[in-house]
Every structure is written in C-alpha cells, then in structure tokens.
N, C-alpha and C positions, 0 to 999 in steps of 0.2 A: 418478496412474494406477498401478495395481498393477504391481509390478516384481519379477521373480524373479531371484535370483542363481544362477548356475550354478557349482557347485563340482565337485570331483573325483568326488564320490559322488552327484551329482544336483542337483536344484533346491532352493532355499531361499527362503522368504518372509520379507520384512522386516516387523516389527511396530513401529510408532512411536506413542508418546504424548507429548504436549508439556505442559510446565508453563510458562506465560507469566507473567512478573511485570511488571505495568503500573503505573507510578507515577501515582497519582490526581492530577488537576489540582485543586489546592487551595493557598491561600496559606499555610496553616499545616500543621504536621505532624499525625500521627494522634492523638497524646495530649498535645500541647503547642502553645503559640502561636508557636514558633520558625518563622522563614521557611523556605520551600522553594525560593527563587529559585536558579537555576543560576548557577554561576560565581563564588560568593563565595570569599574567601580561606579557607584551612583553619581550621575550628573557630570561625568567626564566627557561625554560626547554630545554636547549641547551648544548649538550656535545661537547667535542673537535672534535669528529667525525662529528657531525652535522654542526659544524662551518667550516669544511673543513681545519682544521689545518694540516700542513705538517707532514707526518709520522704516522698519525692516521689510524689504520687499522679497517675495518668494521668486525663485528662479527654477523653472521646471527641469527635472532630471531627465535627459533624453533616454537614458538606459531604462528607466522605469516605463516609459512609453513603449520602447522596443519590446520589452518583456511582456507587457500587457497585450500588445498586438499579436505576438507569437502565441501566447496562451489562448487568445480568442480564436486564432486559426486552428489550433489543436483541438478546440471544442466545436469545430465545424460551425463557427458562429459568424454572423455578419460583422464586418469591421466598418465602423462609422468614420468616414474620412474627415468629418467635422464634429467636434465634441467641445463641451464647455465645462469649465470648472466653476463650482458654485460654493457658496458659504452655507454651511449647515449650522444654524445657531442654537447652541445649548451650552449649559455651564457644567463643567467638571473641574474640580480643583487641580487635576493633573493635565488640563488643557489650557495653557496660559493665554492663548489668543481669545478665548471665549467663544470660538467657533471652530468647526472642522472644515478644511478645504476638501471637498469631495466632488462628485459629479451627480447630477440629478436627471433632468429631462433629456439631456443629450450625452449619454455615456460613450466611451470609446468603443465598446463592444456591445452588439445587440444580441438577438436570439441565437442560441445554438442548441447542442444536445450532447448527452453522454450515454453510451450504451453500457449498462451494468450487467455483471454476471451474478446470477443467483445460485444458491447452494444446490437447487434441484437440476442444475444444468441449463436452465432457461436463461434467456437474456431479456432485458427490458430497456426501453429508451426513456430517459428522463430529460425533460426540456430544461434548457438554461435560459432564464429571462434576460440576463444582462451581466456584464462585467464592467465595473468602473474602478477608477483609480482614486485613492484617497490617502490622507495622512493619518498615521496612528496617533493615539493619545499617549501621555506618559503613564506612569505607574504609581498608584498610591500604596504606601506600605504602612500597615497599622500595627506591626509587631516589633518595631525598632525601639520604641520608648513608651512607657506606660502613660496613657492619657493623651498621647499626641500621635498625629499621622505625619509621615514624611513623604516627600514627593521626589521621585526619580524621573528626570526628563530625558534620559538616554533614548527611550523609545519614541519620544515626541517627535513627530515629523517623519518617522520611518514610512517608506512607501508600501502601501497595501493594495492588493486587488480584492475587491469584494465581489464574489461570484454568487449570484442569486439564482437559485433553481426555481422552476415552476412547482406548484403543489402536486407533484405527480407520484410521490412515494406513499405507500400504504402500509408500511410496517417499519419497525426499528431495523429489521434485517435489511430492507431495501435501502434505508438511509445509510447504514454502515457500508453497504456495497457501493453506494454513490460516493461517499467520502474516500473510500479506498481507491476507487477508480480515478477520481479527480486528483487525489494525491499522487498516484502513479503518473498521470499525464503531466502534472506540474514538474515532477522530478525528471521525467524523460526530456521535457523541453528545457529544464534547467532554470525555470523562472521562479521557483520556490523550493527550498530544501525539504519542505513538508514535515519539519521537526515539531511535533505537537508538544513535546516536553519543554522545549525552549520558547514556545509561544509563537512560532512562525507560521503555524496553521491553527486557526481557531474556528469554532463553528457556533452559530446561533440556529436553534431549531424552532420553527413555527409549527405548532401542533394544534389541530382541532379534531372534533369528531362529528359524525353525521350518520343518519340512517343510510344504509348502503344505496349509493346512487343518488342520494338526495342533495339538497342545497348545502353549500359549504357552511360550516358552523363558525362560531367566533373563535379566533385563534389566540393562543398565548405564545409568546416568544421566550424561549429558554436561552439565556445569554452565556457566552464564554465557556463553551464546552471544549475542554482541551484534551480529550481522549475519546476514541471511538467507543470504548466500553462504557464510559460515563454517558455518552450521548445516547446509546441504546437504552441504558437504565432510565435516563431522564425522560425519554420519549414514552417508554412503557408506563412509567409511573404517572406522567402527566395525562396520558390518554385515559387511563383507568380513573384518575381523579375527576376528569371532566365528565365521564360517563356517570359516575356515582353522584356528582353534583346535580346533573340534569335530572337523573332519575329520582332524586330526592326533592325535586321541585325547584331547584335553584337555577341560577343563570350564570353562564361563564362570562366573566369580565375580560375585555381585551386588555391584557397587561403584560409586563415583562417580569419574568420569574428567574430565579437562580436555582441551580441544582446543588444540593448538599450531599456530597459523596459519603459522608459519615452516616447519615440517616437514610440515604436512598430516596429522598423526597425533594420535590420542588417547593419553593416558597416565594411569595410575592415580593417583588422588588419595587416596582412603581407601575402606575397606569401606563399603558402603551400609547406612545405618541403617534399621531398621524402626520403625514408629510407637511401639512400646513402649519403644524406646531413648531416646525423647525425654521420657518420663515426663510426658505431657500431663496437666494438671488445670485446672479452671476458674480463671481469674484472680480471686483474692479481692478485688482492688481495683476490679473492674468488674462492675456489675450486668448481668444478661442484657439483650440488645438486643431490644426489642419494638417493632415498627412496626405501624401500622394499615393495613388494606386500603385505606381511603380515601386514605391517603398514597401507596400504591403505584399506585392507579388514577390519581391526579392526575399522578404522574410519567410514567406510560404515555401519558396523553393529551398530554403536552408533548414527547414524543420527536419528533425531526425525521424526515423521510422517509429511510429507511435504504437502503444500497446496492442490496439485492436488489429492493426495491419501486421504486426509481428506475430500475433497469435494465429492469424489466418495463414501466414506463411509457414509457421511451424506445423500446422495441421495439414495443409495442402501439399507442401513440398517435402517435409521431413516425416510425415506420417504419424505425428504425435496425436494422442487423444486430446479432446478439448480440455479435459481436466488438467493433464500434465502441461499443456501449452499455457493454460491460464495461470498455473502456479509459477511457471518459469518467467512469464512476462510481467508478473505483478511488480517486480523491481527491475529497473534497467540494469543494475549490476549483476543480478542473477541471470538475466537473459544473455548478457555479454559473456559471462563465465561459461554458461552452457554452450554457447555457440563456439567458443574456443575448444571446449572438450569434444564437441560433436564433429568438428571439422575433419572430414575424411574418415569418419568412423560411423558406426551404427548409431543413429540418432536416438532410437528408442532405448537402447542400452545406456547411452550417455545421459538421457533424461532420468532414467531410473537411478543411476549412480549419483547424480547431482541432487535430485529431490528426496531420495530415500536415504542412501548411505551417507553422503557428505552432510546434507542438512541435518540428519539425525545426530551426527557427531557434533556439529556446530551448536545445535540446540541444547544438547546435554552439557556442553562446555560453556554455554552462554556467550558464544563468540559470534560476531557479525561476519558475514561472508567476506567483507573487505579485509578483515584481519585473519582470514583462514590460513593456517600453516600449510595447507595443501593448495598449491597454485593450480590453475586450470590446466596448464600444460602438463603438470605432474600427474593430475588425475587422468588426463588423456593417455599419458605413458603407461599408467596402470592398466587401462582398457586395452592397450596394444598388447600387453603381456597375456591378457586373457584371450585375445583374438588369435595370437599365434601359438596358443596352447602351451606357453611357457609355464603358466600357473593356472589352476582351476578357479572357478568363480568363488568357491568357499575360501581358498587360500588368499584370494585377492582381498577379501574382507578383512582378514587378519593383517595383510600388508597395509591396507588403508589405516588401520589402527596405529601401526608403527609409523606410517607417514605423518599422521596427525600429531603423534607424540614427539617425533624427532625432526620433522621437516625434510627428511631425506627423500630422494626419488625412489620409486618402486623398484627399479632395476637393481639399485644398490642394495636395498633391503633383501631382495630375493637372492642375490649373490652371497651376501654376508651370512644369511641364515640357511642357505642351501635348500631353498624352497621350490626349485625348479620341478616341474611336473614330470613324473616318470612316464615316458612314452615308448620305452624299449619293449618291443613285442615279446622278446624272450623272457624278460624279467616279469612282465605282467602275466604271461602265460604260466610261469612257474608259481606265481602267487595264487592264481585261480586254481591250479591243480592242487596246491597245498590245502586251500580252504575246502575244496570239494572232498579231498581225501580224509580230512579231519571231521567231516560232517556227512557221512553216508546216508543217515536217516533223512536229513533235510534234502539231499539230492533225490532220494527216492520219492519223497513227498512232492517235490517240484515236478518230477517226471510223472507222478500220479495225477497231476492236474492243478496243484496249488501254485499257480504261476506268480502269485503275489510274493512268494519267497525270493524272487529276484532282487527285491529291495534289501532283504536281509543279507543275502550274499554280497551285494554291493557294499553294504555297510561294513561287513567283516573285512573285506579287502581294503577299503579306504582307511579303515582304522589301523590295519596292519602296516599300511604304507605311510601313516602319518598324514593322510589326506593328500599325498602327492601323486597318487596314481591317476593317470588320465581317465576320467570317468567314462568318456565315450568309448574308448578302447576296451576298458574293463567290461562295460555293458555288452559290447559286441562279442568279446571272447567268452563271457559267461553264457550268453544265450546259445552260442555255437556248441560249447562243451556240454551244457546241461541238456541240450537237445539229443545228445548222446549218439 
C-alpha cells in the first residue's frame, strides 16, 4: 500500500524497485558440469571453467534456459526468441574470470507483471522489466583465519535468474508482498526453491524518495538482502535517511549500500556504477541464444496451475473467502494438502481446519507442513467423523491433538478412547430431564423470558456427558422441553 513519509518540510513518497536473484534449480552450473548441491565443503564443486582457467570454454546448460523460459511465462512476460550473452566487466576476488557472463541489451525474457495481494484485501500490479540469465560469483569468507580472507568457489558459475521489477512499489509492505508472490510463483513452477537462508533467493532494493507524484529522485541500491524482514527494515531506514538528508540541505548520492542487521542501518559500500562502467560486450565464446516458438508453446502448455489461477478457483468454485484462498495458495504444498482434505467434503470447513487448527499445531511445534504427523488423508478422515456425527466439533479438536502426538488415524483414537458422540434419543432425553429437575429456578427463569439461559443448560448437559452428547439433538430437546 502506498505510504507517505512526513518530514519537516512536508510529505515524501517512497519509490522502490527490486532486483531479485533466484538460483535456478539445476543439477549442474550454467556453463559447466560441476554440481550445484548445497552444503559441500569449500571448493569441492569447482570445474576448470568455474575457476577461470585460461582456454576453458563455457557450454550453456539447456536446463537453465528451460527454467528461465518457464519462469518468464509464469510472469506473463514476453519471451525473446533471440537473446545474447554478454560479459559484464568488474573485479571481485571471488570471481576468477574477472568478468561475469550475463545478459544485457537482449535478455531472454522481456516485460511482464506480478499481481500482489495487500493486507487490506486490495491487489496491485507490479511491472517486471526483464528476466535475464547470469552466472553467480563465489563467496569470500573473512572469518576463517585472522588477517586473511578465504575464497570458496562452489557457488561460482551457478545459474541465476535476475528478475528486475519496475519502480512500481511505494512501501516496504508492497515490496514484501512482491517478493512473497514472486517466491510463490518460482516454487510453483519449480525453477527456484526460494530458500533465502541458503542464499538461493536474494534481493537488491533500489530506493529513492520524491515529492508525491514528482520526478524520480536519486536512488540508492541496498545489496544482498537475504530475508524479507531485513528487506523491509532496510527500505524503511533508507527512505527516512534520504528524507532527512535532503531536508538538511544535502544531496543523495547514487551509490550501493549494505544493510547492517545489528544496527538496523544502511551504510555506504561503493559509488553506484552505471551500465557503461561495466563495458558490456557480447561474449565471444557463446553464440546468440535462439529458441523456437514451438519450444516456448510446449513449455507454456506444461506449466502447473499458478497461485492467482488457483486462488480464483478456490473462491469461485469452492466458495472460499479471498483471505482464506490467499493463505492456502501462498505455498504449493499447502494448496495441495488442502485440496486433498477438501476432496468430496465441505471446502470451507476443510479450509478452517487446515489454516486454523492444523497450522496452529504446526506453528506451536515449529514443524513444517511437509513434516506434519497428520497426513492430509487423515485430517479428511477426522472431518468425515464430524460430518456423520460420530464426534462433535469440540471433541474433534481433542482428537486432532492426539493425532498430532501419536500419528494415529482419527477413527482409531475415537474407538480407543470411547469418544463416539451420544445420539441416543432416550439417553439424551434422560440427561435433559435430570438437569431440568435439578435446576427448577433456572427453568422458571428461562420460561419467564431469559432465553439466554439455553446456553447454560447446554453447558451443563455437555459437561455431564464429557462433551460426547450430540449438541444439535440436545439443543432441540432442551428447547422443546423448556417450552413446557
């Protein structure tokens, strides 16, 4: 949602564009056959190409191309059938070639868009400028030996998609919604695992401020944000810093900054380069990349149902609220779990049990849905016991607790503990008569007009039955007998 900052001299608008670096799911690197598996010892997964040895020629990984095209299609973007790899020249000690092979003027994916969901229930479309393929750099480690830096080249040459947004976001909240939605799309497609902790999804935030609706201000780029929480904090701090600087008579310099999570501040890293500083030119070792329209069409036909389409279906066909549908489709695994639970059952009830009851249990235990001790089929079985009135809704919550602790099915737990709901009319009628006989004053008060007492009577009977009395039948019997 758009958010204005109030300074000493009036209001300011934040302008945000994001560059997201997503590691492509592929077994080999972009230009070599070296493994991309996470967690290997330093420099165990380095080919001669990755190490920048003279005379080593890059060979393009076709899987990286396939995943980039699929991602572009999922972003409703234009796929460029002709694209070119370029050398981006700059020096990092962990980039042994002395340049990065990337794409510049002719990327594989052109303009697209992402629809983001905002907390107030509104949606907003954020433009995607481009998606290009490039190789990752290695990693400098400064904490291995006092006074020295070590280099790990395992990540050198890993295939990345750089997804560049347009400067369409106006708050840290919108930026967070954008990254969450983009991450969901990548995971649905299977082109990136989205694991920010392992570095397979990283974000650079371009932040500037201006008077509302005015000309764009000078932007600063905050590099290598590896969590959405840190990204939000960095954007908020940087916007406030720029407003204060301008209002104090200063000038924002175009520069690259780093976010310090310990202090909650950004600090200058280096002056921000422009494109000409990198001296881009087509890589002489790589031919232009040409793909056929038939190849693109086949990949489009094979895409899974994406979050927005699934959300619409859940709302229109299953009758879910936009909020519940949004929660369920945020992760592909959650949506699949829900659909298994809801199959042939009440979808709204299934949504409530998945998002509230089950997710509450998982969150309290710190367990991911993939590791849930309660399978989707088992939760569906629990809902069946509610539907056929074998157990009440309240008893079902206790049964879920037992299922979570033991991994047993609901039916087995209900049988073992004797939790079947009492629906015998004679037994329930006797229980109602007993409570009424023991509480004549309350009966008289109810008949005198205090009909709120029905809830108290219900509570007494449910308590006496250990929660096993059929609440619908009890309610009907009570009202009939109290009516006198």
